[in-house]
FIKE-48765 format. One record per atom (N, C-alpha, C): residue in three letters; x, y, z. Coordinates in pm, whole numbers, plus 50000, padded with zeros to 5 digits. Example, Ala and Ser with C-alpha at 12.3 -4.5 7.8 and 13.67 -1.06 7.14 Angstrom:
// residues 2
ALA513194943150780 ALA512304955050780 ALA513204967050780 SER512854977550708 SER513674989450714 SER512905000350787 
//
This chain:
// residues 405
MET181158949404050 MET179968943204106 MET179978944504258 GLY178848941904323 GLY178738943104467 GLY179518932404541 ALA179798935104667 ALA180648926204746 ALA180048912504766 GLY178738911504760 GLY178128898404787 GLY177538892004665 SER177938896404545 SER177328891104423 SER177668876504400 PRO176738868704334 PRO176958854504308 PRO178188852004221 VAL178438861104124 VAL179578859004035 VAL180888859804112 GLU181018869904203 GLU182248871504279 GLU182438859804375 THR181348854804434 THR181448843504525 THR181958831204453 ARG181468829004329 ARG181908817404252 ARG183378818804216 SER183818830704186 SER185228833204150 SER186138830004268 CYS185738833704390 CYS186548830804508 CYS186678815804531 LYS185578808504506 LYS185608793904523 LYS186568787504424 GLU186528793304300 GLU187428787804198 GLU188888789904237 VAL189188801904289 VAL190558804904331 VAL190968795604445 ALA190078793504542 ALA190388784804655 ALA190638770504608 LEU189798766004512 LEU189958752404460 LEU191298750804389 ARG191638761004308 ARG192918760404237 ARG194098760104335 LYS194018767904441 LYS195078768004542 LYS195208754304607 ALA194058748404637 ALA194088735204700 ALA194708724704609 LEU194368725604479 LEU194928716104382 LEU196428717804369 VAL196888730304366 VAL198328733004356 VAL199058727804479 LEU198498730804598 LEU199138726004720 LEU199168710804727 GLY198088704504681 GLY198048689904679 GLY199088684204586 ALA199258690504470 ALA200258685804374 ALA201658687304431 LEU201908698704496 LEU203228700804556 LEU203508690604665 LEU202488687304743 LEU202658677404849 LEU202988663704791 CYS202288660104682 CYS202558647104618 CYS203968646404565 VAL204418657604504 VAL205798657904451 VAL206798656404565 ALA206538663604674 ALA207458662904789 ALA207538648904844 LEU206358642504859 LEU206358629004915 LEU207038619104823 SER206838621004690 SER207428611504595 SER208938611904599 PHE209518623004640 PHE210978624204647 PHE211488622204790 GLY210618618404880 GLY211058615305016 GLY211418627605097 ALA210928639405056 ALA211258651705127 ALA210268653405242 PHE210548647405354 PHE209638647805467 PHE210428651605591 ALA209708656205689 ALA210368660405813 ALA210228649405917 GLY210788638005889 GLY210658626605978 GLY211978622206037 LYS211908612506125 LYS213098607606195 LYS213228592506178 ILE214458587906194 ILE214768573606190 ILE214888568906335 GLY214178558406367 GLY214318552306500 GLY215108539406490 ILE216048537406578 ILE216818524906578 ILE217048520306722 VAL216668507906747 VAL216878501806879 VAL218088492706867 LEU219158496406933 LEU220418489006925 LEU220418477107020 ASP221238467406985 ASP221418455807071 ASP222258459707193 SER222358450807289 SER223128453807411 SER224558457607376 GLY225108466607453 GLY226448471607425 GLY226418485307361 GLY225398487907278 GLY225248501007218 GLY226368504507124 LEU226538517607105 LEU227578522407015 LEU228958520707077 GLY229958519006990 GLY231328517407036 GLY231788503007036 ASP230958493806983 ASP231388479806980 ASP232328476906862 MET232478486806771 MET233328485306652 MET232908473306569 SER231638469806579 SER231138457806511 SER229698460006468 PHE228788451806515 PHE227418451006466 PHE226638464006487 ASN226598469206609 ASN225838481506636 ASN226418493406562 ASP227728494706564 ASP228368505906495 ASP228088505406345 ALA228058493306288 ALA227798491906145 ALA226378496506111 ALA225408492406191 ALA224018496406166 ALA223858511506178 TYR224488517306279 TYR224378531706299 TYR225038539306184 ALA226138534206133 ALA226798540606018 ALA225858540905899 GLY225068530405882 GLY224128529905770 GLY223038540405782 VAL222488542505903 VAL221428552405918 VAL221978566605910 VAL223208568505952 VAL223838581805939 VAL223968585405791 ARG224378575705711 ARG224508578005566 ARG223138580505504 ALA222128573005547 ALA220778574705493 ALA220178588305531 LYS220438592705653 LYS219938605805697 LYS220418616805603 ALA221678616205567 ALA222248626305478 ALA221698625205336 ASP221508613005288 ASP221098611005149 ASP219618613505124 PHE218758610905225 PHE217328611305201 PHE216598622305277 GLY217318630705348 GLY216708642305410 GLY215938639905538 TYR216268629105609 TYR215638627105739 TYR216118638005835 ASP215238641505929 ASP215558652106025 ASP216618647906125 ASP216458635806179 ASP217318631906290 ASP217278616706306 ILE218148611806392 ILE218188597606428 ILE217898596506577 VAL216928588506612 VAL216588586006753 VAL216998571606783 PHE217908569806877 PHE218328556106906 PHE218168552907055 ALA217958540207079 ALA217838535207216 ALA218728522907229 VAL219348521407345 VAL220208509907372 VAL219468500707468 SER219418488007433 SER218758478107518 SER219798471307606 GLN219708473507734 GLN220658467407826 GLN220368452507848 SER219098448707827 SER218698434707838 SER217518432407746 ASN217128419807729 ASN215988416707643 ASN214698423107692 ALA214618425607821 ALA213408431707878 ALA213208446007829 ASP214248452207776 ASP214148466007728 ASP213598466907586 PHE213568455707513 PHE213198456307373 PHE211798461907351 VAL210798456007415 VAL209418460207394 VAL209198474807437 PRO209628479007557 PRO209448493107594 PRO210138502807497 ASN211348499407452 ASN212048508107358 ASN211318509207225 LEU210828497907175 LEU210098497907048 LEU208778505407061 ARG208058503107171 ARG206778510107191 ARG206978525107201 SER208018529307272 SER208288543507290 SER208478550307154 MET209178543707065 MET209378549406931 MET208118548606847 ALA207388537606858 ALA206188535906776 ALA205118546206810 ARG205098551106932 ARG204098561006973 ARG204388575006917 ARG205598577106874 ARG205988590406826 ARG205568592406680 VAL204868603406654 VAL204388606006518 VAL205498611006428 ASP206618615406485 ASP207688620906403 ASP208718610406362 ILE208528598006399 ILE209438587206358 ILE208788579406245 ASP209468579206129 ASP208908573106009 ASP209128558006002 LEU210228553306059 LEU210518539006056 LEU211298535306181 ILE211208522706217 ILE211888517806337 ILE212708505506299 ILE213998506006327 ILE214908494906298 ILE215268488106429 GLY215068475106434 GLY215498467206549 GLY216748459606511 ASN217818461406588 ASN219118455706551 ASN219378442706626 GLY219448431706553 GLY219788418906614 GLY218648409006615 TYR218988396306621 TYR217968385806618 TYR217258384206752 LEU217868388906859 LEU217218387506990 LEU215978396407003 ILE215888406606918 ILE214758416006927 ILE213588411806839 THR213738401006762 THR212728397206664 THR211358394906727 GLU211288387406834 GLU209998384706898 GLU209328397506945 ALA210118406707000 ALA209568419507047 ALA209038427806929 ILE209738427506816 ILE209268434706698 ILE207918429106653 GLY207788415806653 GLY206518409806615 GLY205378414406704 GLN205638415406833 GLN204608419706928 GLN204218434306907 VAL205218443206900 VAL204938457506890 VAL204418461206751 ALA204878454406648 ALA204388457106512 ALA202898454106503 ALA202438443806574 ALA201018440606575 ALA200208451406647 GLU200808457806746 GLU200138468406821 GLU200068481506743 PHE201028483306653 PHE201098495806574 PHE201158492206426 PRO200048487806368 PRO200048483006229 PRO200368493506125 ASN200278506306160 ASN200568516906064 ASN202038521506066 LYS202818515706157 LYS204248518806162 LYS205038508606081 LYS206138513006026 LYS206998504105948 LYS208198500006032 PHE208388486806045 PHE209468481306126 PHE210438473506037 PHE211698473706078 PHE212728466006009 PHE213538458406114 ASN213908446206080 ASN214678437906172 ASN215948433206102 ILE217088438006151 ILE218368433406096 ILE218788420906171 ASP218978410106098 ASP219318396906152 ASP218098389006198 GLY216908393606163 GLY215708386306201 GLY214588388806102 TRP213458381706124 TRP212338382606032 TRP211088378006103 VAL210018385906093 VAL208728382106150 VAL207838377506035 LYS207758364706017 LYS207008359005905 LYS205528362505914 GLY204978367505803 GLY203558370505796 GLY203168384405842 ALA204098391905902 ALA203778405405949 ALA203758415105831 ALA202658422305814 ALA202488430905697 ALA203288443905705 ASN203788447205824 ASN204518459805840 ASN205948457805891 VAL206508445905862 VAL207888442905905 VAL208688437605787 ARG209878443005770 ARG210838437905671 ARG212058432805744 GLY212498420705711 GLY213678414805774 GLY214858414805679 PHE216038416205737 PHE217288415505661 PHE218148404405722 LEU218378394005647 LEU219178382705693 LEU220418381205606 PHE221428374705662 PHE222708373205593 PHE223148358605595 ARG223848354705490 ARG224468341505485 ARG225888342705541 GLU225958344705673 GLU227268346605737 GLU228188334705718 GLY227608323105697 GLY228428311205676 GLY229318312105554 ASP228878319505451 ASP229678320905329 ASP231048326805360 GLY231068337905433 GLY232338344305466 GLY233078337005576 SER232338331405671 SER232968324405783 SER233718312005737 ALA233258305905628 ALA233948294105575 ALA235368297805531 ILE235538309605473 ILE236858313905428 ILE237758316905548 ILE237188323205651 ILE237948325605775 ILE238388312205834 GLY237478302605838 GLY237808289505893 GLY238898282505815 ALA238838283605684 ALA239868277405600 ALA241238283705627 LEU241278296905638 LEU242548303805666 LEU243098299705802 ALA242238299305903 ALA242688295306037 ALA243248281106034 ALA242558272305963 ALA243008258305956 ALA244348257005884 PHE244488263805772 PHE245738263305698 PHE246918267905785 GLN246728278905857 GLN247808284105940 GLN248108274806058 ALA247078268806114 ALA247308259206222 ALA248158247606172 LEU247828242406057 LEU248568231006002 LEU249988234905963 GLU250148246505904 GLU251468250905861 GLU252398253805977 LEU251828258906087 LEU252648263106200 LEU252698252706312 GLY252038241406293 GLY252118230706392 GLY251148231706508 TYR250098239606494 TYR249068240406599 TYR248048229206579 LYS247388225406685 LYS246398214706680 LYS244968219706697 LYS244818232706727 LYS243488237806757 LYS243228251306690 VAL241968253706659 VAL241508266906611 VAL240358271206701 GLY240158284206712 GLY239148289106806 GLY238128298506745 VAL237038300006816 VAL236008309906786 VAL235328312906919 ILE234898325406936 ILE234138329007056 ILE232818335207010 PHE231718328407045 PHE230388333007007 PHE229808342107114 GLY228738349307076 GLY228058358107170 GLY226948351007244 ILE225708353207200 ILE224538347107263 ILE223928337207165 GLU223718325107210 GLU223288314407119 GLU221968317807051 GLY221908314506922 GLY220698316806844 GLY220978314206697 PRO219968315906612 PRO220098312506470 PRO221278318806399 VAL221538331606424 VAL222638338206352 VAL223978332006390 MET224148328206516 MET225378321606557 MET225548308306482 TYR224418301606456 TYR224478289006383 TYR224948291206238 HIS224548302706179 HIS225018305806043 HIS226548306306042 PHE227098313706137 PHE228548315106146 PHE229228301606169 GLU228708294306265 GLU229348281606302 GLU229368271706187 ALA228248270606116 ALA228178261106004 ALA229268264205902 GLY229418276905866 GLY230438280605769 GLY231848278405820 TYR232078282305945 TYR233418281106003 TYR233848266406007 ARG232948257706053 ARG233248243406058 ARG233558237805919 MET232698241105823 MET232858235505690 MET234098241005621 GLY234458253605650 GLY235678259305595 GLY236918252605649 ILE236898249605779 ILE238028242405840 ILE238178228705775 ASP237058221705761 ASP237108208405702 ASP237578208705556 TRP237108218705482 TRP237578220205343 TRP239088221705338 ALA239618229805429 ALA241068232205432 ALA241828219505467 LEU241278211305556 LEU241948198705591 LEU242068189605468 THR240998189005390 THR241018180805268 THR241978186605165 LYS241938199905151 LYS242818206505055 LYS244278204805095 TYR244558205905223 TYR245928204605273 TYR246468190605244 GLN245628180805263 GLN246048167105235 GLN246448165605088 ALA245658171604997 ALA245948170604855 ALA247208178304817 VAL247348190504869 VAL248508198904835 VAL249808192704886 LYS249758187805008 LYS250958182305071 LYS251158167405040 LYS250188161504965 LYS250258147304928 LYS250408138205051 LEU249538140805150 LEU249568133005273 LEU248758120105256 ALA249178109905325 ALA248488097005316 ALA247108097705381 ALA246978105905484 ALA245698107005555 ALA245328121705573 LYS244048124105586 LYS243548137605610 LYS243928142005751 PRO244558153805765 PRO244928158405900 PRO243688162205981 SER243878164506109 SER242748167906195 SER243088180006281 LEU242048187206321 LEU242158198606412 LEU240988198406508 THR241178204306624 THR240118205506723 THR239588219706725 LEU238278221206727 LEU237648234306732 LEU237208237506874 LEU237698248806929 LEU237238253907059 LEU236208264807031 MET234978263507085 MET233908272807047 MET232988276607164 PRO233528283307265 PRO232678287407378 PRO231768299107343 TYR230688300407420 TYR229798312007411 TYR230118321707525 SER230208334607494 SER230468344607598 SER229198348307672 GLY228038346707607 GLY226768350407669 GLY226498365307669 THR227268372907591 THR227108387407586 THR227648392607453 TRP227268405107422 TRP227798411707302 TRP228828422407338 TYR228948425507464 TYR229908436107498 TYR230438434407639 ASP231558427407648 ASP232258425907775 ASP233728423507741 PRO234478434307712 PRO235878432707672 PRO236718425107773 ALA236468427107902 ALA237258420008004 ALA237068405007992 LEU235818400707969 LEU235548386607950 LEU236178381607821 GLY236118390007717 GLY236728386107590 GLY238218383707602 LYS238888392307677 LYS240338390507698 LYS240618377607774 GLN239838375307878 GLN240008363207960 GLN239808350607874 MET238768350507791 MET238468338807709 MET239528336907601 MET240028348007546 MET241058347007443 MET242348341407500 LEU242748346307616 LEU243978341407679 LEU243838326607716 SER242628322707755 SER242388308607786 SER242568299907662 GLN242008304607550 GLN242158296907426 GLN243608296407381 ILE244318307407394 ILE245738307507357 ILE246508297607445 GLY246158297307573 GLY246788287907664 GLY246518273307627 GLU245368271007564 GLU245008257507520 GLU245608254007384 GLY246258263807321 GLY246998260607199 GLY246308263607068 VAL245428273907061 VAL244818277406933 VAL245778285906851 VAL245668284806719 VAL246468293206629 VAL245908307306626 GLY244638308506657 GLY243948321306657 GLY242478319006684 SER241718329906699 SER240298328506730 SER239478338806654 TYR238288334706616 TYR237358342606536 TYR236348349206629 ASN236228362406620 ASN235288369706703 ASN233898369406642 VAL232968362306706 VAL231568362706664 VAL230748367006785 SER231238377306853 SER230588381806976 SER230638397006990 GLY230628404106877 GLY230548418606880 GLY231678425206956 GLY231308433807053 GLY232308441407128 GLY233168433107220 VAL232808420407242 VAL233678411407319 VAL235028410207248 GLY234988412007115 GLY236218411007036 GLY237268421307072 ILE236838432707128 ILE237818442707172 ILE238748436507276 GLY238168429007369 GLY238968422207470 GLY239748410507412 MET239158403807312 MET239878392907247 MET241188398007186 MET241098409507119 MET242308415307061 MET243308419107169 GLN242818424107282 GLN243708427407393 GLN244448415007442 GLY243758403607441 GLY244398391107480 GLY245488387107382 VAL245228389007253 VAL246238385907151 VAL247448395007168 VAL247198407807192 VAL248298417307212 VAL249148413207332 GLU248498409407441 GLU249238405307561 GLU250078392907535 ALA249508383407462 ALA250248371107431 ALA251498374107348 HIS251368383107252 HIS252528386807170 HIS253558394607252 ALA253068403207341 ALA253988410907425 ALA254798401507514 ASN254138391407568 ASN254828381707653 ASN255838373507574 ALA255528371107445 ALA256428363107361 ALA257478371607290 GLY257318384807297 GLY258258393707229 GLY258098393707078 THR256878391107028 THR256618390706884 THR255678402006843 THR255698405606715 THR254868416606664 THR254018412506545 LYS254028399806508 LYS253208394906398 LYS253098379806410 GLY252238374006325 GLY252078359506326 GLY251108354706433 ALA251108341506455 ALA250198335406553 ALA250638338606696 PRO249658339706788 PRO248228337806768 PRO247568349506696 TYR246628346006609 TYR245938356006528 TYR244568359406587 TYR244078370806543 TYR242698374906570 TYR241998375806435 PHE240738371006429 PHE239938372106306 PHE238718380706336 GLY238548391406258 GLY237518401306286 GLY236168397906227 VAL235148405806265 VAL233778403006224 VAL232988415806200 ASP232018414906112 ASP231038425406079 ASP231648437206004 GLN232638443706061 GLN233348454405993 GLN234798450205973 ASP235528457705889 ASP236958455005873 ASP237658459106002 GLN238188449206072 GLN238908451706197 GLN240398449206181 ASP240848447906056 ASP242268445106030 ASP243178456306079 TRP242638468406092 TRP243448479906132 TRP243708480506283 TRP242978472606359 TRP243128473006505 TRP244598470506544 GLU244988476906653 GLU246348475306708 GLU247408477406600 MET247198488306525 MET248158492506422 MET248358481806313 GLY247318473706291 GLY247358464106181 GLY248258452106203 ARG248598449006327 ARG249628438706351 ARG249098424506363 PHE247858422506412 PHE247478409006453 PHE246188403506391 CYS245358412106334 CYS244128407306272 CYS244428402906129 LEU244378390006105 LEU244788384605976 LEU243728386605869 MET242468386005907 MET241368387605812 MET240088390405889 SER239188398005828 SER237868400605886 SER236778395605792 MET235668391305849 MET234498387705771 MET233538399405776 LEU233428406705667 LEU232588418605663 LEU231148414805634 LYS230258420205713 LYS228828417905700 LYS228168431505684 ARG227548434005568 ARG227108447505538 ARG225808451105608 VAL225898451305740 VAL224798455805824 VAL224468470405792 ASP225498478105760 ASP225278492305727 ASP224398493705603 ASN224598485205503 ASN223778485905382 ASN222338481805409 ALA222148472205501 ALA220778468305536 ALA220048479805603 ALA220698486405697 ALA220078497905765 ALA219798509105665 TYR220728511305575 TYR220558521605472 TYR219368518305382 ASP219268505605340 ASP218158501405253 ASP216818503205320 ALA216758500705451 ALA215508502705525 ALA215058517205514 CYS215978526205536 CYS215658540605529 CYS215288544705386 ARG215988539105289 ARG215708542305149 ARG214298537805110 MET213918525705151 MET212588520505117 MET211488530005163 VAL211618534805285 VAL210588543705340 VAL210638557205272 ALA211838562605251 ALA211968575705189 ALA211418575805047 GLU211588564904975 GLU211138564104836 GLU209738558204823 GLY209118554604935 GLY207768549104931 GLY207698535204873 ASN208778527304889 ASN208828513904830 ASN208848502804935 PHE208258505405051 PHE208288495205156 PHE207528482705115 GLU208128471205141 GLU207468458305122 GLU207798449405241 ALA206788442605293 ALA207048432905400 ALA207768420805341 GLY208278412405429 GLY209008400605382 GLY210428400805433 ARG211328395005355 ARG212718394705399 ARG213668395705281 SER214868400605308 SER215968400905212 SER217068391905268 LEU217718384505180 LEU218788375405222 LEU220048378705143 PHE221098382705215 PHE222338387105151 PHE223448376905174 GLY224048372205065 GLY225168363005075 GLY226398368405007 ILE227378359804989 ILE228658364204933 ILE228538367704786 ALA227618361304714 ALA227458364104571 ALA226978378304547 ALA226248384004643 ALA225718397604629 ALA226498407704714 ASN227678403804760 ASN228508412404845 ASN227828416304976 GLY226888407905020 GLY226278410305150 GLY227238406705262 VAL228068396605236 VAL229178393005324 VAL230388390405236 TYR231568392905288 TYR232798389905215 TYR233968391405311 VAL235138387105266 VAL236318388005353 VAL237188399605310 SER237958404705405 SER238688417205386 SER239858415905290 LYS240008426105209 LYS241138427705118 LYS241818441105150 GLU242888444205079 GLU243618456505107 GLU242748468905090 ALA241908469004988 ALA241038480604965 ALA240098482905083 ASP239638472105145 ASP238758473405262 ASP239518479205380 LEU240758474905396 LEU241588480305504 LEU241778495305487 ILE242118499405366 ILE242358513705341 ILE241098521805367 GLN239938516705323 GLN238678523605347 GLN238388524605497 ALA238658513805569 ALA238418513705713 ALA239308523805784 ILE240588524405744 ILE241508534005805 ILE241028548205779 ASP240628551005655 ASP240148564405620 ASP238918568205703 ASN238028558405722 ASN236838561005805 ASN237218564405949 GLU238188556906001 GLU238618559306139 GLU239368572606153 ILE240098576506050 ILE240758589506052 ILE239718600506058 THR238638599005979 THR237558608805980 THR236908609706118 LYS236768598206184 LYS236148598006318 LYS237118602506427 GLY238398603006395 GLY239398607406492 GLY239958596206577 THR239668583606543 THR240188572406621 THR241538567406571 VAL241918571606452 VAL243228568306396 VAL243878581206345 LYS245168582606368 LYS245888594306320 LYS246278592206173 ALA246128602706094 ALA246478601705952 ALA247938597705934 ALA248778602206024 ALA250208599106014 ALA250498584206033 ASP249538576706090 ASP249748562506116 ASP249288553506001 LYS248648559305902 LYS248038551305797 LYS249038542105728 ASP250148547305683 ASP251138539205612 ASP251728528305701 THR251908531505829 THR252448521505923 THR251468510005942 ILE250188513205955 ILE249168502805971 ILE249158493605849 ILE249188499305731 ILE249178491305609 ILE250418482505600 ALA251578488205634 ALA252828480505630 ALA252798468905730 ASN252278471605851 ASN252178460905952 ASN251228449905907 TRP250118453905848 TRP249138444305798 TRP249738435305690 LYS250498441505602 LYS251138433605496 LYS252178424005555 ALA252898428505657 ALA253898419805722 ALA253228408005791 ASN252068410605853 ASN251338399705918 ASN250808389805815 ARG250288394905705 ARG249778386105600 ARG250908378405530 ALA252108383905536 ALA253238377005476 ALA253648364505553 THR253078362805675 THR253328350505750 THR252538338805692 VAL251668341805596 VAL250858331705528 VAL251458329005391 GLY251608316405356 GLY252208312705228 GLY251368316905108 ASP252038319404995 ASP251318323504874 ASP250318312904829 TRP250678300204847 TRP249768289604804 TRP248468289604885 VAL248558294105011 VAL247358294905094 VAL246408305605041 TRP246958317305010 TRP246118328104955 TRP245478323704823 ALA246228316604741 ALA245688311704614 ALA244558301604639 ALA244758292804737 ALA243728282904770 ALA242458289804822 LEU242638300304902 LEU241488307504955 LEU240708314504845 GLU241418319804746 GLU240748326004631 GLU239928315604555 GLU240498303904539 GLU239798292804474 GLU238538289104552 PHE238678288204683 PHE237558284604770 PHE236458295204763 GLU236858307904771 GLU235898318904764 GLU235118318504632 ALA235838316104523 ALA235188315504392 ALA234168304104385 SER234488292904449 SER233568281504447 SER232298284404528 ILE232428292204634 ILE231248296004714 ILE230388305804636 ILE231028315604573 ILE230288325504493 ILE229548318804379 ALA230198309104316 ALA229598302104202 ALA228498292304244 GLY228418289204372 GLY227428279804420 GLY227868265304413 ASP229158263304386 ASP229678249604380 ASP229908243804520 PHE230218252504615 PHE230368248304755 PHE229288255704833 VAL228358248504887 VAL227188254604951 VAL227208252205102 ILE227128263105177 ILE227038262205323 ILE225568262605361 PRO225078252705434 PRO223658252705471 PRO223298264705559 PHE222088269705541 PHE221598281005619 PHE220978275605748 ALA221838272405844 ALA221408266005969 ALA220608275806054 GLU219328273006073 GLU218448282106146 GLU218028276806283 THR218138263906302 THR217658257806426 THR218768249606491 LEU218518245906617 LEU219478237406687 LEU219618224006615 GLN218528219006562 GLN218578206506486 GLN219458208006361 ASP219328219506294 ASP220138222006175 ASP221638221806209 ILE222008229006316 ILE223438230106346 ILE223968217106405 GLU223138209606473 GLU223598196706525 GLU223908187106412 ALA223188188306302 ALA223478180106185 ALA224828183806125 VAL225128196706123 VAL226428201306072 VAL227558196706166 ARG227328197706295 ARG228328193406393 ARG228608178506379 ALA227578170706353 ALA227778156206338 ALA228588153106212 ALA228368161006107 ALA229088158605981 ALA230518163605987 TYR230758174106066 TYR232088180206077 TYR232428181806225 PRO232738170906295 PRO232888171406442 PRO234078179506491 LEU235218179006423 LEU236398186906460 LEU236738185206607 LYS236878173006651 LYS237208170306791 LYS238588163706801 
//
């Protein structure tokens, strides 16, 4: 037929339509499996990477998600102060190649609420915070008190067994998440005092004093060392790091105290946070860590977007769901293996670290470990409930009930 015939023209339209339908179907299949050329945006809290705690945990989660879901790249920004939050979030929200934006920490929550309202088509996630009512924000919160109670009980038991009168904790920047930790730590200490009285058949419940200063920062190792040495000088059995990278300096203070005393294990102890930090300093001084699966929260954020399952609202992770828990030997081994992969620990040191860790834990009586297992089981079962202290009023009520002075 001729080049301009009606039949040939209709045939070309049919072919074009079929091609469009096929391409559309392929696009739908690709999107349904999360095969997109997008990027993950993450705004880190002050201190950035290298804190061996909160920021590093979140970044580990997005690295794992990038590999599993086919994201192109990770774009991250470090906030040196609260004033950087909004500009960092806006900069990422303006980029068409960033599929989701994760804000790390509760201090960034207000900024996320502001920028999410400006960019309603972007998906935002807040680890340790939640913007109530925002249709494009998902929050991830943790019941840090669940794990902190076990750390507090261990610190109290060791203080009583070794003749110390004080236990310590160093917080970062005051806010709701710090209250979660404090409520659990206080209640765990008090539980141990009651348990100790029963086990030892004492006429009266023993007492301990809690030292709990705020560092006002998430990353100042020099300040952490200074504060740790001050607490050791005041007579604490050990101190719990609830201040991110400040804990690096806290451990340095513990190391210095042991060097001055000529000891290689035992009190004063360091208690780790967020990630397993038991391997620090060749496994000699960190008696237990409270693991908070910030990495899983960051991973879940990326998964939701990749699979097209985003929902606004919040997720709350506690000890019953393994959102928080305390370190065991398997966690130590996994942490060492991770550090070997990163090049921060030598493979040849692995057995020595484990042996040192076991020697340090051997300074704790078997009955204490058994009591802690009992306590942990009661928290998991919901028989011992730590309140989710969100406000100053909430935590002041806990302080009044468990003064520890």
